N, C-alpha and C positions, 0 to 999 in steps of 0.2 A: 324098258327100264321100269322097275317096280319100286314102290316106296310104301312104308307103313306109317303114315302120320298118326299122331295121337288125338284122341277125343278128350273131353275134359268135364270135370265137375267143378263148380265154382262156389266160393264164398265171397260175398260182396260183388257179385256181378252187376252189370249196368254202369258201374262207375268208370269203365273204360270208354264209354260213349263220350264223344268230344265235348258237347255242351255241359254235361255233368262234371266231367273231369276239370274243365277250365274254371267252372264256377266254384267247385270245391277248393281248388288250388288257390283261388283268390280270397276265399272266405273261411278257410279252416286251418287249424294248426297242423293238420295231417295232410300229407300228399294223397291225392286220389289213388286208391289201391284196390287190388283184387287178389285173392288167393285162389290158385287153380290146382287141381289134382289131375295130372295127365294120366290117361288110361290107355294102356296098350291092349287094344281089343283085336286079336289076330284076324278075325273075319274082315276088318275094315282095311282095305288095301287099294292102292291105285296103280295103274300101269299106263305109261305114256309112250307113244310112238310118234316121233317127229317126222313130218313129210318134207321131202327134198324139193318137190316140184308142184306143190299144191298149197293154196292158202286156206283150204277147208279145215274147219275145226269141228270135231264130232265128239259127243259124250255118249258112252254106252255102258250099261243101259241108262236111259234118261232118269236122273235122280229125283225128279219131281213130277207129279201127275198133271199139274195144270199148265196150259200153254204159256200163260203170262209168266209163271215162275221159271219155266224152261227157257223162255226168251231172255229173261234178265240174267240167269246164271250163264247162259251161252255168251251173252254180251260181256260178262266179266272175264271169261276165258279169252275172248277176242282181244280185249284190252290188255290182258296179260301178255299175249303174243306180241302185240304192238309195242308194249313196254320193253320187252327183251329184244325186239327187232328181229324176230324169227318168222318163219312161214307157218303153215298149218300144222296141226297135230291131232292125234286121236287119244282120248282118255277113256280107259275102261275102269269102272268102279266095281270092286268086289263087295257084295252085300250092301247095295244102295239103301236098304231099309233103315240104315242109321241116319239118313237125311230126314230132317223134320222131327227129330227126337229131343232137341234141346241140349245136345252134347257137343255142339259146335262143328258138326260134320262139314257144312258148306265151307266155312273158313279154313278148316283143317285140310280139306281136299284141295282147295285153291292154293294154299301154302305149300302143300306137298307137290303139286304140279310145278310151282315156281322153283321148289328145291331141286327137282329132277332136271328141269330145263337149265338151271344154273350150273348143275354138275356137268352138263355136256360141254360147256364152254362156248356154245354157239351164241352169237350176238353179245349183248352186255353180260358181264359176270360181276357179281357183287359179293360182299361178305354175307355169310349165312344170317347173321343177326339183323340184316336189313330186310330179309325176305318177308317177315310178318307185316312190316310197314307197307311194302309194295302190294301184298295180297289184300290188305285192308283198303288201300287206296283204290284199287281197281274194283273192289266190291262196292264201295261207296259211289264211284263214278258210274257204275252200271245200275245203281239204285236197287241193289240186291236186298238191302235192308239197312236198319240202323245198326251199323257194326262199328266196334271199336278195335281193340287189339288182342283181347284175351284169348279168343279162339285160335288166332294165328300164332300167338306166342306159345300157347300150350301145345300146339301141334308138333313143335320141335323140341320141347323141354322135358326132361325127365323129372320124375318125382313130384314134389309139392313146392310151389313157388309163390312168393309175394311179389307182385308187380306194382311199380309206381308208374302212373300214366302222366305224360307231359304232352301238351299240344302247343307250346310256345317256346321258341319261335318255330320249331319243326316238330313233326309228329314223331315221338320217340317214347322210350320206356326205360325203366331201370329194373333189373331182376335181382331178387334176393332169394337164395335157396332156403327152404324151410327145413331145419334139421329135425327129422323124425324117422323112426324105424319103419321103412316101407313095408317090410314083411308083416310086422305087427298091424300096420294100418290095413293091409289087404285082408287080413283075417276078420276085420270088423266091418268091412264095406259090403253092402248088398245093392245091386243095381237091377232095376226092373224097367223094361221098355214096353209101353202099352201099345195097343193097336190103333191109337188115335194120333194123327200128326198134329202139330201145333202151328200157329201163325205167330212167329216171334216178332215180326215187324209191328203188327197191331198191338200185341201185348206190351212190347217195349214202349210204344207210344202212350199207352195207358199209364205205364209206370212214370214216364216223364211228366205226364199231365197231372197225376194225382199225388206224387211224392213231393213233400216239401223239402226245402234245403236241410231242415233239421232231420228229416228222415234219412237223407243221403249221408249226413254227418254221422248219424247213429250207425248206419250200415258200414261206413268207412272205418269207424272205430272198431267194429266187430272184426274186420280183417286183421288189424294189428293184434287184437286180443286173441284171435285164433292162431296167429303166428306164434305168440308167446305160449299158448297152451300146447302147441306142437313141440316147441322147444323143451317143454317140461314133460312131454309124453303123457299129458293129462287128458285122456280120452273122455272122461266125464265132463270136463270143462269144454272140450271141443263140441260135445253133444249139446250142451247148454247153449252155446253160441249159435250153432246151426238152428236150433229150435227158435231162438230169439229172432233171427233174421227171417226164417220161414213165416213166423207168426206175423211179423210186421208186413211182409210182402202180401200175404193172402188177405190181411185186413184191408190194405189199400187197394188191392186188385183181386177181388174174389174170383174173377174170371180165370185166374191161374189154375183153379181147382175144378177139374171135372168130377163127375160122380164117382168114377173109378178111382181117381187119385184120392178122393176123400176116404174111400173104403180102405185103400192101401195105407193111408196115413193112420187111420184108426187101428189097423192091425199092428203097425209099427209101434204105436204108442202103447198098446196093450202088452207088447213084448218088452217094452222099455227101451226102444231105440229112438234116436233122433231121426227126423224125417225131413226131406227137402225135395222140392220139384227141380228138375234139371232145367237150366236156362230160364226162359220166360214162362214156361208152364203152358197150361191150356191143352194138355195132352202130352204126347212124347214120353219122356223118361222121368223116373223118380229114383231116389236113392236113400239109403239109410246108413247111419253109423251106429254101431253097437259098442257098449263098454267092454264086452267080453266076446271071445270067439263063440262061446256056447249060445249067447243071445243072437248072434248073427246067423248061426245055423238054424236056430228055431224060427227066426223071421223068414229065412229062405224057404223053409218047409211050409210055413203059413202062406206066404205069397205064391208058392207053387200051386196052390189050389185055385188061384185066380186066372182068368183068361188073359194071358200076356203074350206079347210077341217074343220076348226074350227075358230070361232071368239068369243072373250070374253073380259070382264073386269076382269082380273085375280085377285084372292085373294092373298095378301101378307101373308106369313106364320107368325102365331102368337105364336105357341107352339115351344119351343126350345128343341130339343132332346139332345143337349149337356148337359142339366141339368139332364138328366136321368142317374141314376147310373146303373151299370150292375146287381145289386141285389145280387152279390156274395161276399162272405167273402174274406178278404185279403189272407186267407190261401189257397184258391183255385186259386188265380190269379197267373199267371206265366208271365215271360217276353216274349215279342214278339220274333218270330224267324226271322223276317225281320226288317231292320232299320225303325224306326218310333218314333215320339215323339208326345205327346199330345199338344193341343193348349196351349199357354202360354200367360199370360197377360203382361209379361215383356220380353224384348229382351233376346236372348240367352246369357248365361253367357260366358265370355271370348271374346265377340265381342264388338268392339268399334262402337256401333250403335246409331245414333241419335234417340231421343225419338219421339213419334208421334207429340208432340207439336212443337219440333224443325223442323221436316220435313214439317209440315203445314206452319210454319213461312216462310220457304224458298220457299214454293209453292205459296205464296200470290203475 
């Protein structure tokens, strides 16, 4: 069985981490939110083979270089097998160099494996919308890192999305599709992957330590403003908001910027593009948004002179895996063993939550 989960770029990342989201939801007029751009990068693919008579779980090739990192990611897959109530399996990763780049590959891969296991109908089967919650739960239980839900949700979602994050009473989320011409967006995106891997856990801890609640509120507001800029097809405004968030994050956590990232940022600024580090930074990937296609081409040509692992105009995901049913009858479905809720188009019942329209009005 093969599957192609999506990687992601994000605006207002970190807000999906539980303590941040819960505090924001208690102290802000806006619900904790993140905007993700799901990327369909064809080299990133997973293949899963279930074992009938073995409890062995193998990952090939090993996605991380350190033994500690390998042991924790293997523990997450073991917990995933236990959650679904199945025996062992083998996972093969195509192009494992995407791990450690800040594009959410670890969460996407785990979600993709959960998706494939769920499609087989062996053990527990659940609605597709619950899979991100399960993947996030087993990651946290295995101490794989400070993870929320954005990587897992973006792995299955097409296009650009605004996500609201909830952690009371159950771990859940609300999805709002961002209306934007994806083809026009693709023409303006440039993605570069450096040869330096990053440590997202440590950098996320620094962000949680150094960011004030006002910082998080500012970043949260940027998510809603970015949503509205997308609605209007205003790439200039989108660039302005990307720059604002990037400036705030690197001011609070300068460790996000390696010397190479600083050079790539300088080149992007000279060309007139907005620049951002993917994920927590400290290496890995960076990306840029141009106001015109011509600017994007010029930046690509300039970045091509630098020593990079990969450089591309990324494809934005067009197929939505949330639309896929499990293919199982209701009779075979059972309730999850871990807390989790599917995506909801409406706010959670019992919560006095402003609508998206109301939140957007206050963000203007």
